[in-house]
N, C-alpha and C positions, 0 to 999 in steps of 0.2 A: 570713296568715305568720309564726313567731314570732320573737322581739325579744329582746336582753339576757339576764335572767336563766333568762324559760327554755327561751330558744334553749339557751343553756347549760347547763341540764340538765337536755335531753331529747338531747345529745354526749354526755354525761358518761353517760346512762345507756346507751346503744347503745356505746357504747366498752365497758364493763364487762359487758353483756347478750351481747356477739359474744366477748368475754375468758374468758368461762364457758362457752360454746359451740366452742370452737375449734376443743378436742378432740375433736370428733366430729362437726362441719359435714359434711368433704367424706363420711364414711359415711354422713350421714343425708341430706345435700342437693347435695354438690359433683358429682357427677354432674348433673343436674338442669341446673346453671347453667351446666356446662363442654359441653351440647347448646345451651345457648341462644348462645357466642357461637361456635360450631362454624357456626351457619345462617347467621351472618353474618360472617367470617373472607375466605370466598371472594370476598368485595365488594369488599376494605380491597387496595388498590397504595400501599407503602410504596417506595424506596430500598431495596438496598441497604449492607443496615451499620444498620440503621433506629435509633433512637433510638423510646423505647415507653414511656407512661407507664402504669402502672394504677392506676387513681381507689377505694377499696376494693379495694382486691389478697386480703382477707380471708386465705382460708389457701393461693396462690398455687399458688390451683387454676388460673385461669386468666393468673397469668405463666409461669407453664409451658407451655402449650400458644402463648403469644404467641410463647417460646422457641423451639418448638419449630416453629413455619410459619415464622416472620421473620428466624433465629440466620442467623449470626454477627451477634447487636446490637453499636453501637457506646456503648449506655446503653440500662437493660432498669429501671425503677425501680418498687416499688408503694406506694404511702401508706398507710395506715387508723388511723384513730382509735381504734383495740384495739390495746392491746399484747398482750394474746393475741393475738389472730391474728399479729400479724406477726413474732414468735416462733414461729406452725409456722409459718405460710410461710420465714423464715432459714434455720429447720432442713430445708424441703422440700427447697430454693434446695441450697444446700449438701447434700444426700446425689443431690441429681439434680444436682452435679456444674455448675450456670446458677451465675452471674455475675449477681447481682441489686443492688442496691441498694432495703437493705427497711427502715424505717422510718416512725414513726409521722407522720400528715399528713393535712389535715383541707383538701373538696374549696377548699370557698371560702374558700382563702390557700394555697396551691399553690407549697413551696418551692421553686422553680426561676424561676431566666430565661425575661425572652419567648424564643420562639419557639424552646425548647431541643428540642422533642418533633417528628418524623414521624406518631405516632399517639400517642389518648390512647383509653385504654380505661377505663370507666366501666357493666359489665355486674350491673344489682339491687345498683346503689347509690341513682341520684339519688333516688330514690323519701324518704329520708330523710333529703334537705337542707334543711331549713330555707330559708335566702336559696338558689333556686335558680335567676334569673339570677343571680347574685352569680357559683358556680358554674357556670353555662355559661362567662360570660365569664371566670372562670377557666383554664376545658380549652379553650378560643381562645385565650386569652396566653399559654397554654404553648405551642405548637403553631404550626409556620411556616405562613406561608401554604401555603397550597395541598394543608398536615396535615388530616389526618382522624382524624374520632372514631365510636368504637362506642362504643352507648348503650342499653341495658334496665333499663326503668324498669318496675314494674307502675302501674298507674293505676288512677283511679279511673271505675267504682265499684268494683271490686273488693275481694272480699274482707271485704266488707262484714255480709253475714251474717253473717261471725263473726267482726270483731271487739264487733257488735253485743255478742251472744253472751260472749265472754271480756269485754268493758266487764262485761259483769253481772255476773258471777261474780266479776270482782276488785272490785267493791265491792260486790257482797255480803259475803264475804271479809276485804275486807281496810276496809270505809268509802271516806267518801262522796272522802278524797283520797287513791283507790285509784289508781297510774301509768297517764298513760297507754297504752289493750292495744296497738293499734296504726298505722302513719304515718297523717298525712292525707293521703291520697296526689292528688296533681294529674292534673285529668284528659288525656289526651291530644294540645288542644288548647294548654295550659298547657305540656306539653314541646317543643313542636314550638315555638311562638311563644318560649318564651326561648332556647330555641338558636338559632335565626333572629335576636330582637335583640342576641343577639353574633354573629355574622357567619356563621355558620353554613347555605350552600343546603344543605337534606337530599334529592337526589336520592332517596335511601331509606326510606321512613318507612312503617310496617307495625303498623298498631293490628291486638291478639287480643282473643279476644272469651269465654271457654268455660266452659263449664254447669258444673260436674263433681259429682255425690253419694259423698260421704265414706259408708261402709259399713264401716269400719272409725277408730272414733272416738277410741279412744287412739293409734295411727299418726301420724293425722295432725294431733292436740293436740302429739306428741311431734312432731313436723316443722314442725311450727307455732313453738315455743319453743324451737326450736335454730336456723329465719331470723330471725324477729320474737323477738327476746328482749329488747327492752328494761325490759318489763315486770316481769321476775322479774331486773333487775336491782341488787342491796341483800337479795337475799330468802334468809332461810333456805332449805338446799333441803328441810325438810320442807313451810317454808309453801308451796315453788313444785311440786314435787308435792302437796298438797293443792290448789292453783289446777286443778291439770294435771289433778287427775283427776274434782274438778267441773266443771272446762270439757268431760271426753268424758262426763260421764252428763248433762250439758243437753244432750248433740246427738241422746242417745239417747231421751230423755227428750221435744225438741223436735218431733225424723226420728226416731223407731223403723225407720222401712224406707228409710232413708238422706238425710242433712244434705242442706242441698244449698251449695254453695258458687259464686258469681261472680268468674273471675278476666279479669281484664282486663288488656290490657298497652301499649310496647309495644317496636319494633325499629327501630331506624334506625341509618342510615352516612350524615353530616355531609363536610362540606368549609369547609376553615375561608377563606372568601370573600380571596384582594387585597386593600390597601388599607384 
């Protein structure tokens, strides 16, 4: 687990990277993340006019879906580290006529009082959190007793092949102090233990494992540079394009008939235990 300066540096890179990709995010990856959320929402039970928090709200695509399914809401909030993402989400909510609070915020220090929300959603953001037990406690703290958590998270050993290749490319092009290529993913057991220790019962907890073969490296690289852009923060557009081009070439060299990518994740719906 990263501490102190290292953790702060990663948060800064994540915020900057996602600000760079905010305008293209929905077109490249938004639908896939929305489909993941839709798989879990039928398991959720909230009272009429619920208070809902979307942590790592990104472009607001999840928030608008929550408003559609559970609205009207007495309080609808999205927080995200990335100012670029917050700006895009706010604009989309305004255009859709959805009343929501969109603000910069950190999962490890949620700026709301205890027991504020009936539902907390953390869709594909928990793997970016460095102090995951602290974030899990924050999810529980801002929920009322009996409130629910919807969480989807990439897990180890997922994307190991891609992470190794990209790190090699970054080191080759940028030197030994190249940025981290990909987040340090938690195991499925770590996710479960951190949530249970924070006071959640997990009646639904589903590990996912799938092996896919990439036949279009350029498209895959573009996707991953959009959804995991921490490494690109602070790089010039020219340098970023050079990294992406070399990564695609490296994938073709490594596996001309299709580069293997292992995808592992968990999906869970938890309930805050009273007391």
